[in-house]
C-alpha positions as CSV (number, residue, x, y, z in Angstrom):
1,M,-0.4,-9.1,19.0
2,D,-1.8,-6.2,21.4
3,W,-4.1,-3.5,20.1
4,S,-1.3,-0.9,19.5
5,D,0.4,-3.5,17.3
6,V,-2.9,-3.9,15.4
7,V,-3.5,-0.3,15.1
8,R,0.1,0.1,13.8
9,D,0.0,-2.4,11.3
10,F,-3.4,-1.0,10.2
11,L,-1.9,2.5,9.5
12,T,1.1,1.0,7.9
13,I,-1.1,-0.9,5.2
14,F,-3.5,2.0,5.0
15,A,-0.5,4.5,4.4
16,V,1.1,2.3,1.7
17,I,-2.1,1.3,0.0
18,D,-3.5,4.8,0.2
19,P,-7.2,4.4,-0.6
20,I,-8.2,8.1,-0.9
21,G,-5.1,8.8,-3.2
22,S,-6.6,6.1,-5.7
23,V,-9.7,8.1,-6.0
24,P,-8.4,10.6,-8.7
25,V,-6.9,7.9,-10.6
26,F,-10.2,5.9,-10.4
27,L,-12.2,9.1,-11.8
28,F,-9.7,9.5,-14.7
29,A,-9.5,6.0,-15.5
30,T,-13.3,5.7,-16.1
31,A,-13.8,9.0,-17.5
32,K,-15.0,7.4,-20.9
33,V,-16.3,4.2,-19.3
34,P,-20.0,4.1,-19.1
35,P,-21.5,4.8,-15.5
36,H,-23.3,1.7,-15.2
37,L,-19.8,-0.1,-15.7
38,H,-18.1,1.9,-13.0
39,K,-18.9,-0.5,-10.2
40,R,-17.6,-3.6,-12.1
41,F,-14.5,-1.6,-12.9
42,A,-13.9,-0.8,-9.2
43,L,-14.4,-4.5,-8.3
44,R,-12.2,-5.8,-11.0
45,A,-9.4,-3.4,-9.9
46,V,-9.6,-4.0,-6.2
47,L,-9.8,-7.9,-6.9
48,I,-6.6,-7.8,-9.0
49,A,-4.9,-5.8,-6.2
50,T,-6.0,-8.3,-3.6
51,L,-4.7,-11.3,-5.5
52,V,-1.5,-9.6,-5.9
53,L,-1.1,-8.5,-2.2
54,F,-2.1,-11.7,-0.9
55,G,0.4,-13.6,-3.2
56,F,3.0,-11.6,-1.6
57,L,1.7,-12.0,2.0
58,I,1.4,-15.9,1.3
59,G,4.6,-16.4,-0.9
60,G,6.8,-13.3,-0.4
61,Q,9.1,-14.5,2.3
62,F,9.5,-18.1,0.8
63,V,10.7,-16.6,-2.4
64,L,13.3,-14.5,-0.4
65,E,14.2,-17.4,1.8
66,G,14.8,-19.5,-1.4
67,L,17.1,-16.8,-2.7
68,G,19.0,-17.0,0.5
69,V,18.2,-13.5,1.9
70,R,17.9,-12.9,5.4
71,L,14.7,-11.2,6.3
72,G,16.6,-8.8,8.5
73,A,18.4,-7.5,5.7
74,F,15.4,-7.3,3.4
75,Q,13.6,-5.4,6.3
76,V,16.5,-2.9,6.1
77,A,16.3,-2.7,2.4
78,G,12.5,-2.5,2.4
79,G,12.6,0.1,5.1
80,I,14.9,2.2,3.0
81,I,12.5,1.9,-0.2
82,L,9.5,2.6,2.0
83,F,11.1,5.8,3.4
84,L,12.2,6.8,-0.3
85,F,8.7,6.2,-1.3
86,A,7.2,8.2,1.5
87,L,9.6,11.1,0.5
88,T,8.2,11.1,-3.0
89,M,4.8,11.1,-1.5
90,I,5.8,14.2,0.7
91,F,8.1,16.3,-1.6
92,G,7.5,14.8,-5.1
93,E,4.7,14.7,-7.5
94,S,1.6,13.5,-5.4
95,K,0.2,10.1,-6.1
96,P,-3.1,11.2,-7.7
97,S,-1.1,13.4,-10.1
98,A,1.7,11.1,-11.0
99,E,-0.7,8.0,-11.9
100,I,-3.2,10.2,-13.7
101,H,-0.4,11.2,-16.0
102,E,0.2,7.6,-16.5
103,A,-3.5,6.9,-17.1
104,E,-3.6,9.3,-19.8
105,K,-1.4,6.6,-21.9
106,D,-4.0,3.8,-21.9
107,Y,-7.2,4.6,-19.9
108,L,-8.9,1.5,-21.6
109,S,-6.7,-1.0,-19.3
110,G,-7.2,1.4,-16.2
111,A,-8.6,-1.2,-14.0
112,V,-5.4,-3.1,-14.1
113,F,-3.0,-0.2,-14.8
114,P,-2.6,2.1,-13.3
115,L,-5.4,1.5,-10.9
116,A,-4.9,-2.0,-9.5
117,M,-1.1,-1.6,-9.9
118,P,0.8,0.3,-8.9
119,S,-1.9,2.5,-7.6
120,I,-3.6,0.0,-4.9
121,A,-1.1,-2.7,-5.0
122,S,1.9,-0.3,-5.0
123,P,5.5,-1.6,-4.6
124,G,5.5,-0.3,-1.1
125,A,2.4,-2.3,-0.4
126,M,3.9,-5.5,-1.6
127,L,6.9,-4.9,0.4
128,G,5.0,-3.7,3.5
129,V,2.8,-7.1,3.7
130,V,6.2,-9.2,3.5
131,I,7.6,-7.3,6.2
132,L,4.5,-7.4,8.6
133,T,3.9,-11.3,8.0
134,D,7.7,-12.3,9.0
135,N,7.4,-16.0,9.7
136,N,10.3,-15.6,12.1
137,R,8.7,-12.8,14.1
138,F,5.0,-13.5,13.9
139,S,2.9,-16.4,14.5
140,V,0.3,-17.9,12.2
141,A,-2.6,-16.1,14.6
142,E,-0.6,-12.6,14.1
143,Q,-0.2,-13.0,10.2
144,S,-3.8,-14.1,10.1
145,V,-4.8,-10.6,12.0
146,T,-2.5,-8.8,9.4
147,A,-4.1,-10.5,6.5
148,V,-7.7,-9.5,7.9
149,L,-6.3,-5.8,8.1
150,L,-5.0,-6.1,4.8
151,L,-8.5,-7.0,3.5
152,S,-10.3,-4.5,5.5
153,V,-8.1,-1.7,4.0
154,L,-8.8,-3.2,0.4
155,L,-12.5,-3.0,1.5
156,F,-12.2,0.5,2.3
157,T,-10.7,1.1,-0.9
158,L,-13.5,-0.5,-2.8
159,V,-15.8,1.8,-0.7
160,F,-14.0,4.8,-1.5
161,L,-13.9,4.1,-5.4
162,L,-17.6,3.4,-5.2
163,M,-17.9,6.7,-3.5
164,A,-15.5,8.6,-5.8
165,Q,-17.6,11.2,-7.2
166,R,-19.0,12.2,-3.8
167,I,-15.5,12.3,-2.3
168,Y,-13.8,14.1,-5.3
169,R,-16.8,16.7,-5.1
170,V,-15.8,17.4,-1.2
171,I,-11.8,17.1,-1.2
172,G,-10.9,17.8,-4.9
173,T,-7.6,17.2,-6.4
174,T,-5.8,19.5,-3.8
175,G,-7.3,17.6,-1.0
176,A,-6.3,14.2,-2.2
177,S,-2.7,15.7,-2.7
178,V,-2.6,16.7,0.9
179,I,-4.2,13.5,2.3
180,S,-1.5,11.6,0.2
181,R,1.3,13.7,1.9
182,V,0.1,13.3,5.2
183,M,0.1,9.4,4.5
184,G,3.6,10.1,3.3
185,I,4.9,11.3,6.7
186,I,3.3,8.7,8.6
187,L,4.8,6.0,6.2
188,A,8.4,7.6,6.7
189,T,8.2,7.3,10.5
190,I,7.1,3.4,9.8
191,A,10.0,3.1,7.6
192,I,12.4,4.3,9.8
193,D,11.4,2.1,12.7
194,S,11.4,-0.9,10.1
195,I,15.2,-0.2,9.4
196,L,15.9,0.0,13.1
197,Q,14.2,-3.3,13.7
198,G,16.0,-4.8,10.7
199,L,19.3,-3.7,12.0
200,E,18.5,-5.2,15.4
201,V,17.6,-8.5,13.8
202,V,20.8,-8.8,11.7
203,G,22.7,-7.9,14.9
204,A,24.1,-4.5,13.6
205,I,22.7,-2.6,16.7
206,S,20.8,-3.2,19.8
207,L,17.6,-1.4,20.6
208,N,17.4,-2.9,24.2
209,P,18.8,-0.8,27.0
């Protein structure tokens, strides 16, 4: 795995997790939580998201293989889902707005829902880590690098949450919405590339000249 692959994987994981987009969700979910508990709230949310995503990283492909699903087909389906997810980030209700609305229903459990899931450990993130750690395409060393990248993005997320009040004063809801849409554009490009690679794996097309 060269540096371009490392950067690409990092951007993929960063886009699907969208750490900055989770800041407004955190702010709303902690609106009635005592300030001295905010740090514990953030740590709990990130820990739960980490367990979920690493569970998919380690066992996601085994589940698929147990069901007899070819990873190439899963990669195509995953790419389509990631693309649709990206479209909702670009054209639909922004991630912060949509998840803040959900948080209004039950903010007392906000560390688990919607902050840990689906804000941090989103369906796109779960799918992304499975695709990026394909046992048939990547060695254990390469998968370990991806795991480190995932952990680094989750640490970024924790830092953003701990700095939520300062960040929000700078970017506001509009700024978070703009950043979420930029991440959506990046994710859409990555999703199309994933679909093309999946089609090549299953033999539907050839990308080699």
